[in-house]
C-alpha positions in Angstrom: 0.2 -0.2 0.0 1.4 3.2 -0.9 1.3 6.4 1.0 1.8 8.9 -2.4 -1.6 9.4 -2.9 -2.2 10.6 0.7 0.5 13.5 0.5 -0.7 14.6 -3.4 -3.6 15.5 -1.5 -2.0 17.1 1.9 0.1 18.9 -0.8 -3.4 20.0 -2.9 -4.7 21.0 0.4 -1.9 23.6 2.1 -1.7 25.0 -1.9 -5.5 26.6 -1.1 -4.2 27.3 2.4 -2.6 31.3 1.6 -5.3 31.7 -0.6 -7.7 31.0 2.0 -6.1 32.7 5.2 -6.1 35.5 2.9 -10.1 36.2 3.7 -8.8 36.9 7.5 -6.6 40.4 6.7 -9.5 42.6 8.5 -9.1 40.4 11.3 -5.4 40.2 11.5 -4.9 44.2 11.0 -7.1 44.7 13.5 -5.2 42.4 16.0 -2.2 44.1 14.7 -3.5 47.5 15.4 -4.6 47.1 18.4 -1.4 45.2 19.8 0.6 48.0 18.3 -1.7 50.7 20.5 -1.4 48.3 23.6 2.5 48.6 23.0 2.3 52.2 22.3 2.2 53.3 25.8 4.6 53.4 28.9 2.3 50.8 30.1 3.5 47.1 28.8 1.5 45.4 26.9 -1.1 43.1 28.9 -2.2 39.8 28.8 -5.2 39.6 27.4 -5.4 43.6 26.4 -6.5 42.7 22.7 -8.5 39.7 23.3 -11.6 40.3 21.3 -9.7 40.8 18.3 -7.5 37.7 18.8 -10.3 35.8 18.9 -11.4 37.2 16.4 -8.4 36.4 14.4 -8.8 32.9 15.6 -12.4 31.7 14.1 -11.4 33.1 11.3 -8.5 31.5 10.6 -10.4 27.5 11.6 -12.9 28.8 9.4 -10.6 29.4 6.2 -8.8 25.6 7.7 -12.3 24.0 7.4 -12.9 25.3 4.0 -9.1 24.3 3.1 -9.5 21.0 3.9 -12.9 20.4 2.2 
């Protein structure tokens, strides 16, 4: 039994992956702006200061991965 078919299918899914994640640009930009704003001041960056934006980005990535793996 050959695993060649498995690797070909995996490569095909990975080729679609960057295009699927490109749909998350708005969420990535919002998270980046939040982190940049939180780190720009004199106070140090705190954990969970951009939690809402991070969760939106994570959900977008999860949706993109589910669509990519079909």
